[in-house]
C-alpha positions in Angstrom: 6.5 -3.6 21.8 3.2 -3.7 19.9 3.2 -5.3 16.5 1.7 -3.4 13.6 -1.1 -4.9 11.6 -1.0 -5.4 7.8 -3.4 -2.5 7.4 -1.2 -0.2 9.5 1.8 -1.2 7.5 0.0 -0.4 4.2 -1.1 3.0 5.6 2.5 3.7 6.7 3.7 2.8 3.2 1.2 5.1 1.6 2.3 8.0 3.9 5.9 7.3 2.9 5.0 7.4 -0.8 3.1 10.7 -0.4 6.0 12.2 1.4 8.6 11.0 -1.1 6.6 12.2 -4.1 5.7 15.6 -2.6 9.3 16.3 -1.8 10.5 15.2 -5.3 7.9 17.4 -7.0 8.6 20.4 -4.8 12.3 20.0 -5.6 11.8 19.5 -9.3 9.1 22.0 -10.3 8.7 24.2 -7.2 6.3 24.3 -4.3 3.9 26.9 -5.9 3.7 25.0 -9.2 2.9 21.6 -7.6 -0.7 20.7 -7.1 -2.5 18.1 -5.0 -3.4 16.4 -8.2 0.3 16.2 -9.2 1.2 14.5 -5.9 -1.8 12.1 -6.1 -1.0 11.2 -9.7 2.7 10.5 -8.8 1.6 8.3 -5.9 -0.9 6.5 -8.2 -4.0 7.5 -6.3 -7.1 9.7 -6.7 -7.3 13.1 -5.1 -10.1 11.6 -2.9 -7.7 9.0 -1.6 -5.1 11.7 -1.1 -7.4 13.6 1.2 -8.1 10.5 3.3 -4.5 10.5 4.3 -3.5 14.2 4.4 -5.3 17.6 4.5 -3.3 19.5 1.9 -0.1 19.4 -0.2 1.9 20.9 2.6 1.1 18.1 5.0 1.9 15.5 2.2 5.6 16.2 2.6 5.4 15.5 6.3 3.0 12.5 6.0 5.6 10.0 7.3 7.0 12.1 10.1 4.7 10.8 12.8 5.7 7.2 11.9 9.3 8.2 12.4 8.5 9.7 15.8 6.7 6.5 16.8 10.0 4.7 16.1 11.8 7.2 18.3 9.4 6.5 21.2 9.7 2.7 20.8 13.5 3.0 20.8 13.4 5.3 23.8 11.1 2.9 25.7 13.6 0.1 25.0 16.3 2.0 26.8 14.6 1.2 30.1 13.0 3.2 32.8 16.3 3.1 34.8 18.1 5.3 32.3 18.0 9.1 32.9 15.2 10.8 31.0 17.5 12.6 28.5 19.4 9.4 27.9 16.2 7.6 27.1 15.2 10.2 24.5 18.7 10.3 23.0 18.5 6.6 22.6 15.4 7.0 20.6 16.8 9.9 18.6 19.8 7.8 17.6 17.3 5.4 16.0 16.0 8.4 13.9 19.6 9.3 13.1 20.3 5.8 11.8 17.3 5.9 9.5 18.0 9.5 8.3 21.5 8.4 7.4 20.3 5.7 5.0 19.3 8.3 2.4 21.3 11.5 2.9 20.7 12.9 -0.5 17.0 13.0 0.2 17.5 14.7 3.5 19.7 17.4 1.8 17.0 17.9 -0.8 14.4 18.2 1.9 16.4 20.9 3.6 16.7 22.9 0.4 13.0 22.7 -0.2 12.4 23.9 3.4 14.8 26.8 3.1 13.2 27.9 -0.2 9.6 27.8 1.2 8.7 29.6 4.4 5.3 27.9 4.6 6.9 24.5 4.7 9.6 25.6 7.2 6.8 26.9 9.5 5.1 23.5 9.2 8.4 21.8 10.0 9.0 24.0 13.1 5.4 23.2 14.3 6.1 19.5 13.8 9.2 19.8 15.9 7.3 21.5 18.7 4.7 18.8 18.6 7.5 16.1 18.9 8.9 18.0 21.9 5.5 17.9 23.6 5.0 14.2 22.7 8.5 13.4 24.1 7.5 15.1 27.4 4.2 13.2 27.5 6.1 9.9 26.9 8.4 10.6 29.8 5.5 11.6 32.1 3.8 8.3 31.2 7.0 6.6 32.5 6.7 8.4 35.9 9.2 11.2 35.2 8.5 14.4 37.1 6.9 17.2 35.0 9.8 19.6 35.2 12.4 17.0 34.5 10.4 15.7 31.6 10.0 19.2 30.1 13.7 19.9 30.4 14.8 16.5 28.9 12.4 16.9 26.0 13.6 20.4 25.3 17.2 19.4 25.5 16.7 16.4 23.2 15.2 18.5 20.5 17.9 21.1 20.8 20.6 18.4 20.5 18.9 16.9 17.5 18.5 20.3 15.7 22.1 21.3 16.2 23.5 17.8 15.2 21.2 17.7 12.2 22.2 21.3 11.2 25.9 20.3 11.3 25.2 17.1 9.4 23.5 18.9 6.6 26.2 21.5 6.5 28.7 18.7 6.0 26.7 17.4 3.1 25.1 14.7 5.2 28.2 12.4 5.4 27.1 8.8 5.8 27.2 7.6 9.4 28.1 11.0 10.8 24.7 12.1 12.2 24.9 9.7 15.2 28.4 10.8 16.0 27.3 14.4 15.8 24.5 13.7 18.3 27.1 12.5 20.8 29.4 15.4 20.1 26.6 18.0 20.7 25.4 16.2 23.8 29.0 16.2 25.1 29.3 20.0 24.5 26.3 20.9 26.7 28.1 20.8 30.1 30.5 23.5 28.9 27.6 25.8 28.1 25.9 25.5 31.4 29.0 25.6 33.7 28.6 28.1 36.6 30.2 31.4 35.7 33.2 32.5 37.7 32.4 35.3 40.1 33.9 38.6 38.9 36.9 39.8 40.9 37.1 43.3 42.3 
């Protein structure tokens, strides 16, 4: 695993700060009422510095998401190339579940903001699609067949979405997200079982 440099760690910390402040301000005073200057001031930076990290106030709330996905890929790679493709991705997703569970109140607040703002929800869905594509590329880089990589990436995202939905619905109970991932993954075979031929 490649070690990050001090500069990379500082940039990651800045992205986390932008995401945290954007979410807090959107939740407190509303998305429309929040300006780039508001987020930059809260993060103790100039608007010029703000635009060096993100393009607009929408992107600010998602500024740390790529760093989170990088952690998923590192954890997936650690599962080893002998593990089935979906198992590798789920190993990585469990790492994301562990970090998400550290601050459930923030995750619930984020979901409320997304539900109240279609623009941000659209950005969130686009981000998820990009993660699916990157998951597929990761598996392909490990020698996985294109069709198998595509299926595993799609299933991993579906499992994550459903487990996360159930977790938020249950008020983001501490430690429950990882268990829900296993539950949802375990339910898949029942949904794809071959249908019984109709009797005449």
